[in-house]
Short mmCIF file of the C-alpha atoms (twelve columns), coordinates in Angstrom:
data_MODEL
# 
_entry.id   MODEL 
# 
loop_
_atom_site.group_PDB 
_atom_site.id 
_atom_site.type_symbol 
_atom_site.label_atom_id 
_atom_site.label_alt_id 
_atom_site.label_comp_id 
_atom_site.label_asym_id 
_atom_site.label_seq_id 
_atom_site.Cartn_x 
_atom_site.Cartn_y 
_atom_site.Cartn_z 
_atom_site.pdbx_PDB_model_num 
ATOM 1   C CA . MET A 1   130.418 95.385  10.375 1 
ATOM 2   C CA . SER A 2   128.930 98.770  10.546 1 
ATOM 3   C CA . GLN A 3   125.822 99.312  12.731 1 
ATOM 4   C CA . ARG A 4   122.731 100.463 10.926 1 
ATOM 5   C CA . ARG A 5   121.332 103.721 12.209 1 
ATOM 6   C CA . ILE A 6   117.690 103.692 13.074 1 
ATOM 7   C CA . ASP A 7   115.748 106.873 12.590 1 
ATOM 8   C CA . PRO A 8   113.394 107.298 15.646 1 
ATOM 9   C CA . ALA A 9   111.043 109.390 13.522 1 
ATOM 10  C CA . SER A 10  110.592 106.543 10.990 1 
ATOM 11  C CA . VAL A 11  109.896 104.127 13.724 1 
ATOM 12  C CA . ARG A 12  107.201 106.246 15.223 1 
ATOM 13  C CA . ALA A 13  105.659 106.757 11.765 1 
ATOM 14  C CA . SER A 14  105.521 102.943 11.167 1 
ATOM 15  C CA . LEU A 15  103.729 102.241 14.473 1 
ATOM 16  C CA . CYS A 16  99.985  102.385 15.057 1 
ATOM 17  C CA . ASP A 17  99.173  105.498 16.941 1 
ATOM 18  C CA . PRO A 18  96.245  104.748 19.308 1 
ATOM 19  C CA . PHE A 19  95.508  108.469 19.510 1 
ATOM 20  C CA . ARG A 20  95.455  109.017 15.755 1 
ATOM 21  C CA . VAL A 21  91.968  109.641 14.422 1 
ATOM 22  C CA . PRO A 22  91.299  107.677 11.247 1 
ATOM 23  C CA . ALA A 23  90.157  109.530 8.135  1 
ATOM 24  C CA . ASP A 24  86.777  107.700 8.214  1 
ATOM 25  C CA . ALA A 25  86.163  108.101 11.907 1 
ATOM 26  C CA . PRO A 26  82.607  109.225 12.849 1 
ATOM 27  C CA . THR A 27  82.217  112.845 13.885 1 
ATOM 28  C CA . PRO A 28  81.529  113.739 17.483 1 
ATOM 29  C CA . ALA A 29  77.904  114.515 16.595 1 
ATOM 30  C CA . GLN A 30  77.560  111.007 15.140 1 
ATOM 31  C CA . VAL A 31  79.104  109.402 18.188 1 
ATOM 32  C CA . ASP A 32  76.744  111.357 20.429 1 
ATOM 33  C CA . ALA A 33  73.756  110.170 18.327 1 
ATOM 34  C CA . VAL A 34  74.894  106.535 18.409 1 
ATOM 35  C CA . CYS A 35  75.573  106.682 22.236 1 
ATOM 36  C CA . GLY A 36  72.244  108.498 22.791 1 
ATOM 37  C CA . GLN A 37  70.434  105.591 20.964 1 
ATOM 38  C CA . ALA A 38  72.368  103.046 22.884 1 
ATOM 39  C CA . ALA A 39  71.382  104.552 26.200 1 
ATOM 40  C CA . VAL A 40  67.738  104.570 25.166 1 
ATOM 41  C CA . ASN A 41  67.918  100.969 24.119 1 
ATOM 42  C CA . TRP A 42  69.678  100.091 27.469 1 
ATOM 43  C CA . ILE A 43  67.086  101.884 29.539 1 
ATOM 44  C CA . GLU A 44  64.155  100.566 27.462 1 
ATOM 45  C CA . GLY A 45  65.025  97.009  28.565 1 
ATOM 46  C CA . GLU A 46  65.315  97.709  32.325 1 
ATOM 47  C CA . ARG A 47  62.926  96.151  34.713 1 
ATOM 48  C CA . ARG A 48  62.396  99.435  36.618 1 
ATOM 49  C CA . ALA A 49  59.914  101.884 35.295 1 
ATOM 50  C CA . ARG A 50  61.668  105.030 33.975 1 
ATOM 51  C CA . LEU A 51  59.938  108.198 32.721 1 
ATOM 52  C CA . ILE A 52  60.871  111.738 31.679 1 
ATOM 53  C CA . VAL A 53  58.155  114.171 32.749 1 
ATOM 54  C CA . SER A 54  57.639  117.860 33.040 1 
ATOM 55  C CA . ARG A 55  56.982  119.635 36.381 1 
ATOM 56  C CA . ASP A 56  53.163  119.637 35.562 1 
ATOM 57  C CA . LEU A 57  53.416  115.833 35.046 1 
ATOM 58  C CA . GLU A 58  53.275  115.801 31.225 1 
ATOM 59  C CA . VAL A 59  54.930  112.509 30.023 1 
ATOM 60  C CA . MET A 60  57.639  113.151 27.490 1 
ATOM 61  C CA . TRP A 61  59.049  109.631 27.406 1 
ATOM 62  C CA . MET A 62  58.816  106.251 29.215 1 
ATOM 63  C CA . ASN A 63  60.324  102.904 28.844 1 
ATOM 64  C CA . GLY A 64  58.615  99.534  28.382 1 
ATOM 65  C CA . ALA A 65  58.406  98.783  32.124 1 
ATOM 66  C CA . ALA A 66  56.732  102.198 32.672 1 
ATOM 67  C CA . ARG A 67  54.211  101.535 29.850 1 
ATOM 68  C CA . ALA A 68  53.226  98.179  31.343 1 
ATOM 69  C CA . LEU A 69  52.972  99.827  34.807 1 
ATOM 70  C CA . SER A 70  50.656  102.524 33.419 1 
ATOM 71  C CA . ASP A 71  48.419  99.854  31.898 1 
ATOM 72  C CA . ASP A 72  47.792  98.142  35.167 1 
ATOM 73  C CA . GLY A 73  47.352  101.459 37.082 1 
ATOM 74  C CA . GLU A 74  48.919  100.158 40.307 1 
ATOM 75  C CA . ALA A 75  51.283  103.138 40.760 1 
ATOM 76  C CA . PHE A 76  50.041  105.538 38.166 1 
ATOM 77  C CA . GLY A 77  47.971  105.781 35.063 1 
ATOM 78  C CA . LEU A 78  47.804  108.160 32.072 1 
ATOM 79  C CA . GLU A 79  45.153  110.797 31.320 1 
ATOM 80  C CA . GLY A 80  46.108  111.656 27.768 1 
ATOM 81  C CA . ARG A 81  49.768  112.661 28.030 1 
ATOM 82  C CA . ARG A 82  49.620  113.495 31.736 1 
ATOM 83  C CA . LEU A 83  50.788  111.286 34.582 1 
ATOM 84  C CA . ALA A 84  47.986  110.397 36.939 1 
ATOM 85  C CA . PRO A 85  49.616  109.071 40.118 1 
ATOM 86  C CA . SER A 86  47.728  106.700 42.480 1 
ATOM 87  C CA . SER A 87  49.192  108.715 45.303 1 
ATOM 88  C CA . PRO A 88  49.696  112.482 45.657 1 
ATOM 89  C CA . ILE A 89  53.181  111.687 47.121 1 
ATOM 90  C CA . LEU A 90  54.457  111.060 43.648 1 
ATOM 91  C CA . ALA A 91  53.320  114.420 42.337 1 
ATOM 92  C CA . SER A 92  55.017  116.097 45.398 1 
ATOM 93  C CA . LEU A 93  58.145  114.178 44.637 1 
ATOM 94  C CA . VAL A 94  58.229  115.503 41.080 1 
ATOM 95  C CA . ALA A 95  57.509  119.037 42.260 1 
ATOM 96  C CA . SER A 96  60.420  118.983 44.649 1 
ATOM 97  C CA . ALA A 97  63.050  117.313 42.403 1 
ATOM 98  C CA . CYS A 98  66.299  119.116 41.921 1 
ATOM 99  C CA . ALA A 99  69.373  118.698 39.764 1 
ATOM 100 C CA . GLU A 100 71.819  118.252 42.780 1 
ATOM 101 C CA . GLU A 101 70.601  114.955 43.912 1 
ATOM 102 C CA . ALA A 102 67.974  112.351 43.328 1 
ATOM 103 C CA . ARG A 103 65.175  112.571 45.900 1 
ATOM 104 C CA . TYR A 104 63.094  109.558 46.722 1 
ATOM 105 C CA . THR A 105 60.118  108.320 48.695 1 
ATOM 106 C CA . VAL A 106 58.159  105.265 49.501 1 
ATOM 107 C CA . MET A 107 54.522  105.443 48.450 1 
ATOM 108 C CA . PRO A 108 51.495  103.148 48.513 1 
ATOM 109 C CA . GLY A 109 50.179  101.716 45.274 1 
ATOM 110 C CA . ALA A 110 46.528  101.030 44.301 1 
ATOM 111 C CA . GLY A 111 47.133  97.235  44.894 1 
ATOM 112 C CA . GLY A 112 48.230  97.814  48.466 1 
ATOM 113 C CA . ARG A 113 51.911  97.281  47.719 1 
ATOM 114 C CA . ARG A 114 54.565  99.868  48.247 1 
ATOM 115 C CA . TRP A 115 56.629  101.538 45.609 1 
ATOM 116 C CA . VAL A 116 59.973  103.270 45.804 1 
ATOM 117 C CA . ALA A 117 60.193  106.345 43.505 1 
ATOM 118 C CA . TRP A 118 63.192  108.452 42.714 1 
ATOM 119 C CA . ALA A 119 63.113  111.870 40.937 1 
ATOM 120 C CA . ARG A 120 65.867  114.193 39.704 1 
ATOM 121 C CA . GLN A 121 65.855  117.176 37.438 1 
ATOM 122 C CA . VAL A 122 67.628  116.203 34.249 1 
ATOM 123 C CA . CYS A 123 67.038  119.275 32.075 1 
ATOM 124 C CA . ALA A 124 67.148  122.870 33.385 1 
ATOM 125 C CA . ALA A 125 64.666  125.585 33.162 1 
ATOM 126 C CA . PRO A 126 62.737  126.983 31.345 1 
ATOM 127 C CA . THR A 127 61.977  123.454 30.076 1 
ATOM 128 C CA . ALA A 128 62.614  121.636 33.335 1 
ATOM 129 C CA . LEU A 129 62.306  117.989 32.883 1 
ATOM 130 C CA . ILE A 130 62.295  115.299 35.569 1 
ATOM 131 C CA . GLY A 131 63.751  111.846 35.402 1 
ATOM 132 C CA . LEU A 132 61.445  109.565 37.381 1 
ATOM 133 C CA . THR A 133 62.144  105.923 38.403 1 
ATOM 134 C CA . LEU A 134 59.791  103.522 40.099 1 
ATOM 135 C CA . GLN A 135 60.228  99.984  41.375 1 
ATOM 136 C CA . ARG A 136 58.189  97.823  43.636 1 
ATOM 137 C CA . ALA A 137 59.339  97.511  47.229 1 
ATOM 138 C CA . ARG A 138 59.613  94.184  48.778 1 
ATOM 139 C CA . GLY A 139 57.230  95.103  51.435 1 
ATOM 140 C CA . GLU A 140 56.978  95.067  55.123 1 
ATOM 141 C CA . ALA A 141 59.407  92.234  55.661 1 
ATOM 142 C CA . ARG A 142 62.251  94.478  54.491 1 
ATOM 143 C CA . PHE A 143 61.071  97.350  56.726 1 
ATOM 144 C CA . GLN A 144 60.941  94.768  59.576 1 
ATOM 145 C CA . ALA A 145 64.727  94.380  58.827 1 
ATOM 146 C CA . LEU A 146 65.114  98.152  59.223 1 
ATOM 147 C CA . ILE A 147 63.169  98.074  62.506 1 
ATOM 148 C CA . ASP A 148 65.164  95.108  63.805 1 
ATOM 149 C CA . HIS A 149 68.549  96.471  62.744 1 
ATOM 150 C CA . HIS A 150 67.910  99.694  64.868 1 
ATOM 151 C CA . PHE A 151 66.249  98.041  67.779 1 
ATOM 152 C CA . LEU A 152 63.088  100.002 67.518 1 
ATOM 153 C CA . THR A 153 60.197  99.191  69.951 1 
ATOM 154 C CA . PRO A 154 56.910  97.935  68.336 1 
ATOM 155 C CA . SER A 155 55.405  101.423 68.669 1 
ATOM 156 C CA . GLU A 156 58.377  103.143 67.076 1 
ATOM 157 C CA . GLY A 157 58.469  100.532 64.307 1 
ATOM 158 C CA . ARG A 158 54.783  100.929 63.496 1 
ATOM 159 C CA . ILE A 159 55.197  104.742 63.308 1 
ATOM 160 C CA . ILE A 160 58.301  104.475 61.138 1 
ATOM 161 C CA . GLU A 161 56.493  102.063 58.776 1 
ATOM 162 C CA . MET A 162 53.513  104.333 58.418 1 
ATOM 163 C CA . LEU A 163 55.807  107.328 57.647 1 
ATOM 164 C CA . LEU A 164 57.559  105.314 55.005 1 
ATOM 165 C CA . GLY A 165 54.158  104.569 53.589 1 
ATOM 166 C CA . GLY A 166 53.416  108.165 53.197 1 
ATOM 167 C CA . ALA A 167 51.099  108.787 56.138 1 
ATOM 168 C CA . GLU A 168 51.208  112.165 57.873 1 
ATOM 169 C CA . THR A 169 51.820  112.484 61.583 1 
ATOM 170 C CA . GLY A 170 48.179  113.489 62.400 1 
ATOM 171 C CA . ARG A 171 46.790  110.497 60.510 1 
ATOM 172 C CA . ILE A 172 49.212  108.222 62.286 1 
ATOM 173 C CA . ALA A 173 48.330  109.556 65.680 1 
ATOM 174 C CA . GLN A 174 44.670  108.972 64.880 1 
ATOM 175 C CA . ALA A 175 45.179  105.472 63.590 1 
ATOM 176 C CA . LEU A 176 47.126  104.475 66.615 1 
ATOM 177 C CA . ASP A 177 44.887  106.277 68.993 1 
ATOM 178 C CA . ILE A 178 47.606  108.250 70.640 1 
ATOM 179 C CA . SER A 179 48.278  111.995 71.162 1 
ATOM 180 C CA . ILE A 180 50.449  114.005 68.824 1 
ATOM 181 C CA . GLU A 181 52.776  114.584 71.778 1 
ATOM 182 C CA . THR A 182 53.216  110.850 72.408 1 
ATOM 183 C CA . LEU A 183 53.764  110.274 68.752 1 
ATOM 184 C CA . ARG A 184 56.466  112.951 68.677 1 
ATOM 185 C CA . THR A 185 58.142  111.329 71.559 1 
ATOM 186 C CA . HIS A 186 58.238  107.903 69.852 1 
ATOM 187 C CA . LEU A 187 59.464  109.538 66.689 1 
ATOM 188 C CA . LYS A 188 62.269  111.387 68.550 1 
ATOM 189 C CA . HIS A 189 63.484  108.229 70.118 1 
ATOM 190 C CA . ALA A 190 63.288  106.301 66.764 1 
ATOM 191 C CA . TYR A 191 65.207  109.050 64.966 1 
ATOM 192 C CA . GLN A 192 67.910  109.019 67.622 1 
ATOM 193 C CA . LYS A 193 68.373  105.248 67.249 1 
ATOM 194 C CA . MET A 194 68.575  105.448 63.504 1 
ATOM 195 C CA . GLY A 195 70.846  108.554 63.547 1 
ATOM 196 C CA . VAL A 196 68.513  110.683 61.350 1 
ATOM 197 C CA . ARG A 197 67.045  114.079 61.896 1 
ATOM 198 C CA . SER A 198 64.289  114.364 59.254 1 
ATOM 199 C CA . ARG A 199 61.976  112.412 57.026 1 
ATOM 200 C CA . GLY A 200 64.243  112.914 54.149 1 
ATOM 201 C CA . GLU A 201 67.086  111.214 56.131 1 
ATOM 202 C CA . LEU A 202 64.721  108.552 57.210 1 
ATOM 203 C CA . PHE A 203 63.975  107.648 53.538 1 
ATOM 204 C CA . ALA A 204 67.764  107.690 52.834 1 
ATOM 205 C CA . GLU A 205 68.317  105.225 55.641 1 
ATOM 206 C CA . ALA A 206 65.368  103.069 54.643 1 
ATOM 207 C CA . ILE A 207 66.315  102.900 50.963 1 
ATOM 208 C CA . SER A 208 69.035  100.263 51.611 1 
ATOM 209 C CA . PHE A 209 66.421  97.992  53.062 1 
ATOM 210 C CA . VAL A 210 64.310  98.058  49.848 1 
ATOM 211 C CA . GLY A 211 65.044  95.523  47.246 1 
ATOM 212 C CA . PRO A 212 64.399  95.600  43.513 1 
# 
């Protein structure tokens, strides 16, 4: 019996090519539009407040959680289309936002609770836009975990908590009734124990102790 010769080309043609684009496939622009809408729907349902703002705090877009947060005014409100933060720390965070990395801070809210805020530039100049995310911190109990983890003394821990709450060193020294020199000594020891060298690195270390 003669063996039937199989043409490799005909075999390839009869198989479904996973890389072949169907004639009725959507265009790249249509795919981008669908994915863009899917991303908006995804972010809209998040529990964290997300906003897109300009450098001068004009609100371009915000999700449902951000709208609810603006209504209660605990972390920020709205004055027309402009963001009205309850703490100047938030405005400073937006002003310093860059494209290379998300910057973050812990700030006090109007209700006495703490908020973690992240900001990152998501659109370049001349129309620089900032992506802003806020979520409520779990509070002092979590910062106590940070203090315990690094074996800080009570004085060092109190200073670190106040720094994370947005207080400046002069105000902390006054509140604790100590000199600036004493405060700097406590702060130096605390930084050494935590392996950080700046307030920015302190926030980076503290962020892992803040829950959603």
